[in-house]
N, C-alpha and C positions, 0 to 999 in steps of 0.2 A: 205614635202610639196611639191608638183608637182612643175613644171616650163611650163610655157607658149611656142608655137613657139618662141616667139619674146624674152625670156630669153636666154642670150647666155652663156656661159662655159666661164674659164680663158682662152682659146685661140681663143673667139672670135673676127677678123678680121672686123673691122669697115666695113658694106657695102654703096651700092654707096648711098641708101635711108637714111641711118641714116648723112652722111655727109650731106646730103640735106637738112635734118631736121633740123641740127646742123647751117648749113649755114641760113637758113629760119628764125630759132628764134632767132641768132644774128644780123642780118642786119634787121631785125624788129626789136627788142626791140632798137637798136642801133636808128634808125631815131627815136622812139618815145621817146627815154628820149633826143636825139639833143634838140627834138621840145620842152618838158617841161626845159630845160637846157638852153637854148638860152632866154628862157622868165625868169629863176632865176636870170640869169647875166644882162640881161637888167635889174631888177630888180633893181638892187648893183649900176649902173650907169647911167639910163637915166629915168628909168621910174616915179621916184618920182619927176623929173621937170618938166616932159611932159603933165605928166596925173595927179598927187597928188599934188603937191607940194601947189597948190590954196586952198585945203582943208583944208593943214596947217596950212592958214592963216600964209603966207610968214615962217611959220618955218620947216627948213630945214632938223631938226632931226626927227619933227612929220612926217615928208611928207614921209621919209626914213621907218617910222614904219608901214605907212601903204601902201608904195610899195612893204614891205617884208609879211604883211598880206595877199597882194594880190596874191602872193605865196602862203600861205599858205589855202586861201580858199578854193581852189579847192581839199585838201585832204579834206573836209569834203562832197563832192560830189563822191570821192572815192568807199564807201560802196556801194551807190547805182549802180553806175556802176559796181559793184563788181556783185550785186545781179541779175541785168539784165546779166550780160555778164556769170555768173555764171548758169541762168536759159536757155539760152541760149546752154551754152557752156554743158552742163551734157545732153541735148535733142537732139541739132542739129550739136554736135561734134565741137572739139576745132578749127579747121582751120578756119571757119565760122565769129567766135569771133574775130581772130586776123586781119581779113580783115577788118572788121566792126570797130574795133578800131584805126588801122591806117589812115583809112579813118578818123575818126572824127579829132583824135589829130594833124594833117596833114593839115587840112583846115582849124581849128582854130589857127593854126599857122600862117598860112598865113595869114588870114583875120587880126591877129592881127597887122602884116607889113603894110597892106593896113591903117589900120584904125587913122584918124586925132584925133590932139592932143587935150588939154581941152583950147588950144587957139582959136581953130578952131569951135569947136563942144559945149564947155563947158560942164558941169555936163553927158551932154549925152557919152563923151566920155573915163571917166572911167567907167561911167555903165555898157557901151557897152564891155569897156576890161576886166572887171569881170565874165561879162556873157560868153566870151569865154574861159575867162581861167577856167570857170564850166564847160564848154563844154570838155576841156583838162583832168578834174579832171574824169570826167565821163569814157573818155575813155581809159587815163589811169588804171582806177581799173577794167576795164576787159581784159586790155593787159599784164598781169605779169601773172596770172594765168594761161592765154591760153597759152604763149609761156614756161613758167615753166612746164606744165603738158605734153606737145608736145616734148620738149626734155628729159624728165625722163622717158616716159610711152614708148618713144622707147629704151628707154637703158638695156642694158645685166644688168643683177645683180647687178655687183661688179664694174661698172663703173658709177651708177645712179649720183652720187657725179660731176663725172668727167663731166659728158652732162650736168646735171642739171646748172653747171657752165655757160655754154654759153650762155645763155639768162642773166647772171648775169653779163655776162663782157661787156654783151650791155649797163649797164649803166656807168659803166668808158669809154667807147670806144663814147660813143654819147657825154661823157662830154667833152672829148678830139678833138673831132669833132667840137663842140659848142664852147670850147674855144680858139681853131686855129682857126676860123673864127675869133671871134671877136679880137683876136691877130692879124690878119692879116691886118683887119679891121683898126685897132688901127694905123698900120704900115704906112699903105698907105692913110689916110687920117688926115686931120688937125682936132685939138679940134672940131672946131665950124662944119666941116663937120659930125664928127663923130656925132654930138648931134643931127645936124639937121635932116641926112637922112640916116647916114652911117650904123647905128646902122637898120634899116628895112632890109639891105639887107639879113642877114642869116632867120629873117622870110621866107621872100620872093623864097629862095633858099629851102625851106622845101617844095615845092610845085614840084621840080625836085626828090625829095627823096621817095615821096608817091609814086610815077609811079614805082621807081627803088624798092620799098620794095612789092608793088601789083605787081608787075611780078614775085619776088621771092617767096612771100608768094602763091599764087595760084597753084605754082607746087610742094609743100609739101604735102606728102599725109596724109589723117587724122590717127591721134592717134591708133595704134593699141589695145587699153585697150576699146577707145569706140568703135571701129569696132566691137571685142570680144561683149562688153556688148549689142549694138544694137542687133549684131546677135541673142543673148541670151535672148534679152527684158528684160533685167534687167535695163532698166531706174527708176528710181525713180518717182512716181506721184509726190511729194511735194519735191526736194530737198531742199530747205532751213528751210521749215517747221520741217523736219530729223535735218538738221545740227544743228536748235538754240533748239531743246529738246534733240538729242542722244549726239550729242556732242559739245554742247559750251564751256565745259571746253578747247578741244582741241583748239576749235577755238581762244579762251581768250589767251589760251598760246601762239598760235602761233602770237598774237597781241602784247605780251610782249615779246617774242624773239625780232622780227624786232622791236621796237620802238626804241634802242639806236644808232643800225646802220645809219637807216633812221636817225634822229638826225644829228649824226657827220657825215654821209654824206651830207647832205643836204650843213653841215658850209664847205665843202671841196668844193663842187659844185658852189656854188656863195658868199658865205659871206664871207670867208678868203681874196676872191681880193678885195671884196669892202671895207672891214678892211683896206687889205693896202691901198689901194689907199684913201679913205676916212678921216682915222682916222689918221694912219702913216704916211701919204703924201709921199707915195711910188708912184713911178709912175706906170700909170695903165699897159705898159706893160709888168713891171717885177712882178706885182701881179699876170696876168695872165701867168705867165712863171711860179712861182711858182705853180699856178692851172697847168697846162700844165706835168709837174714835177709827181704832186699830182695823176693825173691822170694814169700814167703809172704806178705806182707806186699800183694805187688801180685795175688796168688791171692783173696786174703780182701778184698779192696776193692771189686775188678772184679765178682765176682761179688754181693756188695750194691749196688754202681752199677747192675747190672742189674735187681735186685730193685726198689731204690727207684724208678726210674725207674717203673716199673709203676704205684705209687702218687702220685708226685709231678711228672712229665711227663720227657722225654728231654731236654726243653733247661733246665728246670732244675738237673736231677743236674748235665749236663755243665758249667752254669754253676758248680757249687759244685767242682767237681775242676779246673776251672780257673784257680777265684778261689784254691784253696788252694795250684796249685804256682805262679802269681804271686807269694805272699805269701814264700813258703818257698823259689824258687830262688836267691834268693842268698845268705842268711846258713844255709842249709847248707853250705856250702861255708866256713863257718870252724868246722862242726863237725870235718867231714871232714878238715881240714890241721891237727885236732890229733896225730893218725897214731894215735890211741887208738881202738882195735876198739870198745868202746862205744858212743862218739860216732858212730865212721864208722858203724858199724850205723844206729844211730839215724838218722844226716841220711838214708838212704837210705832206711830204713822210711817217716820221715814224709812222702817225696816220694810214697810209693806211697799216701797216704791221697787224695792228689789224681791219680793216674794211674787209679784203677779208677774213680772216678766218671766222670770221662771218655773211657771205655774200655767199661767193662760195656755201655750203652745201644747202641755203636755199632750194634751188627748191626739193630736193632730202630730205630733214627732212619732207618739208610740205605733201611732194606726200605719203610719209610713215604714215604720224598721220591719214589721211581720206578715208575711202572707196572709190572706183571706181565711185558710184552712185552718189556720193554727192562731189565729192573731186573738183572739180574747182569750186563749191561755198565755197566749206571749206578753200582753201588755196586763195582764191581772198578777200572774205570779211576779214580772221584773216590780211591778207598782207595790204590790205586797212586799216583795223583799227589800225594795228601798226603804217600806216604813219599819222594815224591823230595826237596819242599819241605823236610820234619821231618827224616826219621832218615838218609835218605841220607848226607849228609856231617856228622852232627850231631857224631859223633867227629872226623871231620878237623879241621871249623871248633874245637871245642873243642881240639883239642892246638896247633893255629897258634893260638887266642887266648894259651893259655898259652904255649906258645915265644915269642910275641912280645911279651907284656906280664909274663909272669912270676906273672901275680893272677887265681887262681882264681876269683875272684867275678864275672870279667866273664863266664865259662862262663857264672852262675847269670841276670844280665843278658840274654845272646843267648836262654836258653832262658824266661824272665819276658817277653821282647818277644815271643816266639813265641805265648805262652801267652795272651798280650794278644787278638792277631790273633784266633786261636780262639775265644776268648770271644766275641768281637765278631762272627763269622762263626754260630756257633750261635746267637747273639741273635738272627739273622734268620729263623728257620724258621720256616714258621708254624705255631705252636701247634696248628691243626687239622686237619694232617696227623696227630697220634697220634688212635691207635684206629679208623684207615677200613678199610675192609675190603681186604682185599692183590689180591684178583682185579677190584674196580672200578675199572680205569681211569677211567672219565668222571668219578666227583666228583674225582679227581685234578688230572685238564686241566684244572679250574674254577679249581685254588688259585694266587695270584700270589705272589710273595716280598715278604713286609710283616712290620712288629713285628709281636710275639705280644703278644696281652695276657695280661697279667699278672695 
């Protein structure tokens, strides 16, 4: 198997360009997901009151469900964003898509911070809020694929998992930034000030982050794989058609592999903090602190998961992560229900021990599942579909389970069931995909889905 000029040996030392790429993907995804998470956290604390409570006819529980649903509705548009971004990325490069998605996500976030409430604009307010959320979904659908491929396609073969973990840790870093901002606001504003105007400040701050992210991303060189493809004129005439006809099994597998991680992750991002404050009666500052601790764990174990996957393989790393989630998904609720901050935080932190290994290697695994000509489309659409199956309405479903049964551990059973499905899905990914040359399409075309030898 031949190696190209950008595939390095074990003695590889990270170049200046590689450091620039990793910084660009990390900072960019951090900003993108900060935007996404600020909305999710606001949905847990304030959006039900300001935009959706009248729709629930003064029924606070129903208004909260509608608020969580507004988080999920953007996921339905991720596949469309992935299709558009994949078409652009497979033809014009990974870099241009990253810049466009950054602007779309950030612009929508700033506008949410300026949007009048239901009391001021009536029904137009929640309608416009949902439309801005849709724009965020379209942008997010194209963001991840571009960042994932830019990092992995720059990586030496033996460090794809580690390089690919950089855009992944942008998620917990974005969560830490968003949660930290909310925590500071909560500490320096009264309850009335926070509800009246304080919650808008993190949305408006996104304008600064857009500028920072743009300046960083425009300096990153195009992916060497895409550049080589362009030089060799190997661009596909219809990558989406090829994807859905010849690689639909891989696309479906990619979706199932991601589903459980995305569902559990969205509980960490927003639901747990709202659950502790609204259902258990804990102080909002305490639940936000617990979320910050969870974000730190998620960051650590995601980076560790990417690193380990270069040594023991992507599939085994995923299996370890999902195994931990299956075992811990139910017991963690009994710790959280004590309403004790140390135990509440410990429950979330231990969940991230499983989230990391089932997230860190994702970029590398997905890149190795698709040939270069349709890779952007493949990873983006697989990721987008997985987010619909998993995280889109995870918080809504969790709130519905809680409202209907009053038993929080049943939410854990729901997460454990999804984790089992994702565990089985990753288990049938061919082990022979790992280590292949990312520009050698012929080798991948010969692979068939079969159980891997362990």
